[in-house]
N, C-alpha and C positions, 0 to 999 in steps of 0.2 A: 481426409477426418470429415464426419461428421457434426454439425451442431444442430440439436432438434430444440425446441421449445413445446415443451407439454400444453395441451388443451387447458384453457381455462375455463377453472368451477367458477359458476353466477356465486356463488356463495363467497368468492374474493374478490367480487367487481370492483367495489367499492375502496378498498386498501390495496393489495399485494396487485391485482389488475391492472392499477393506475401505474403502477411502477415498470409492470410487464408490456403492457402498451407503448411507455418511453424508450424503453430498452428497445423493442420493436421496430419505434421509429426511428432511433439511432443504427442502428445496422445497415454497415458500408459507409458510415457518415465518419466514422470514431477515427482518432487519430491515429493508432495502433490499430495494426491485424492480429487476431485472435489468433490467427493459426500459425503466425510466426511464434504471437506470445505461448502456443502449447508447447513449440519446436525446441523454443528457448529453455522451457523448464524442465523439459528430457535431458538436451545437452547439461544442463546445470546439474541436476542429480545423475547423471552418468558418470559425473568428474569426479578425479581423487580424492579432492576435496570440495565437496558442494557447498555454495555459499548459504550461510545461516540466514540471509535476506538477499533478495533478489528482486531486483526493481525492473521495471519491464517498461519501456519507453522513455522517450526523449522527459515525458510531461513528468514522470514519476520522478526521473533523476534531479530534475529541476527542482520540485516541489520537495525530495527528501533533503537535498543541499541548503535549502532556505528554511528548512525546518532545525537541519543540524546546527547552522551557523546562527538561530536565534537562540536556539537551545544553549550554546557555549559561552556570546551575550551575556543570558541570563548567569551562568556559571560566573563569567569573570565577575557579575557585580555587584554578587550575595555568596564570594567565596569567603570575606572575611568573616561573615555571619554562621556560614555552612562550616566553616573550620572552629569556630567558638563552641563548637558542639561537643566536640571530645574531652573526653577526660583530663583535670590538668597535671602535668609530670608532677612524679612524686619528688619532695627536696631534698 
């Protein structure tokens, strides 16, 4: 599998260049393996029922679960107000 980074243009050195440099500096130090991620995507796409949402890496899974739990707490806390917006039942 080939991963290449395009040559940086001087016009973008002050903006996108900084992001590119940060990505290059983190190469090989990231928590997850990009090659394994690519293979996981391919495997998911070949499935009879591919996932609508595919999380790659333990960090992504943990973050998503925390976010879902926070959303559930908000839903529960505001359920009464949420339900109060429905039309009243006819008498």
